[in-house]
C-alpha positions as CSV (number, residue, x, y, z in Angstrom):
1,X,-8.4,10.0,0.1
2,X,-9.0,8.0,3.3
3,X,-11.5,5.7,1.6
4,X,-9.0,5.0,-1.3
5,X,-6.2,4.2,1.1
6,X,-8.5,2.0,3.2
7,X,-9.5,0.1,0.0
8,X,-5.8,-0.4,-0.7
9,X,-5.2,-1.7,2.8
10,X,-8.1,-4.2,2.4
11,X,-6.6,-5.3,-1.0
12,X,-3.3,-5.9,0.7
13,X,-4.9,-7.8,3.6
14,X,-6.8,-10.0,1.2
15,X,-3.7,-10.7,-0.9
16,X,-1.7,-11.6,2.2
17,X,-4.4,-14.0,3.2
18,X,-4.7,-15.6,-0.3
19,X,-1.1,-15.8,-1.4
20,X,0.3,-19.3,-1.9
21,X,3.8,-18.1,-1.4
22,X,5.2,-18.0,2.1
23,X,7.9,-15.6,1.1
24,X,5.3,-13.0,0.1
25,X,3.6,-12.9,3.5
26,X,6.3,-10.8,5.3
27,X,6.4,-8.4,2.4
28,X,2.6,-7.9,2.7
29,X,3.1,-7.2,6.4
30,X,5.6,-4.4,5.5
31,X,3.2,-2.9,3.0
32,X,0.3,-3.1,5.5
33,X,2.3,-1.4,8.3
34,X,3.5,1.4,5.9
35,X,0.0,1.8,4.5
36,X,-1.4,2.3,8.0
37,X,0.9,5.3,8.3
38,X,-0.5,6.7,5.0
39,X,-4.0,6.3,6.4
40,X,-3.1,8.0,9.6
41,X,-1.6,10.9,7.7
42,X,-4.8,11.2,5.7
43,X,-6.9,11.0,8.8
44,X,-5.1,13.9,10.5
45,X,-5.2,15.8,7.2
46,X,-1.4,16.1,7.0
47,X,0.0,18.6,4.5
48,X,0.2,17.6,0.9
49,X,4.0,17.6,1.2
50,X,4.1,15.2,4.2
51,X,1.6,12.9,2.5
52,X,3.4,13.1,-0.8
53,X,6.7,12.1,0.9
54,X,5.0,9.1,2.6
55,X,3.6,8.0,-0.7
56,X,7.0,8.3,-2.3
57,X,8.5,6.2,0.5
58,X,5.8,3.6,0.0
59,X,6.5,3.5,-3.7
60,X,10.1,2.9,-3.0
61,X,9.1,0.0,-0.8
62,X,7.2,-1.5,-3.7
63,X,10.2,-1.0,-5.9
64,X,12.6,-2.7,-3.5
65,X,10.5,-5.8,-2.9
66,X,9.4,-8.6,-5.1
67,X,6.1,-10.5,-4.8
68,X,5.9,-13.9,-6.6
69,X,2.2,-14.9,-6.4
70,X,-0.1,-13.2,-8.9
71,X,-2.5,-12.1,-6.1
72,X,-0.3,-9.0,-5.9
73,X,-2.1,-7.6,-8.9
74,X,-5.1,-6.5,-6.9
75,X,-3.1,-4.4,-4.4
76,X,-0.9,-3.1,-7.2
77,X,-3.9,-1.7,-9.0
78,X,-5.3,-0.3,-5.7
79,X,-1.9,1.3,-5.0
80,X,-1.9,2.9,-8.5
81,X,-5.3,4.6,-7.6
82,X,-3.8,6.0,-4.4
83,X,-0.8,7.4,-6.3
84,X,-3.1,8.9,-9.0
85,X,-5.0,10.8,-6.3
86,X,-1.9,12.7,-5.3
87,X,-0.8,13.6,-8.8
């Protein structure tokens, strides 16, 4: 799980660096900060319930924000892999 979350974080960082839309950059910072919490929970081997709630919270973050530049597709796919690991 840690490796999958780390890959997601890397995809977010790369997208943040490669976006051509200035308005997307702060959103990527939100995603990165929240994903760091997910990685921390995985590192300390938090309970499934705690990790699941954090994943649901992160999913809501994705649902309440809007990225414009198509570079979001890489992190979006990586996020789907993270979610799939918990279902």
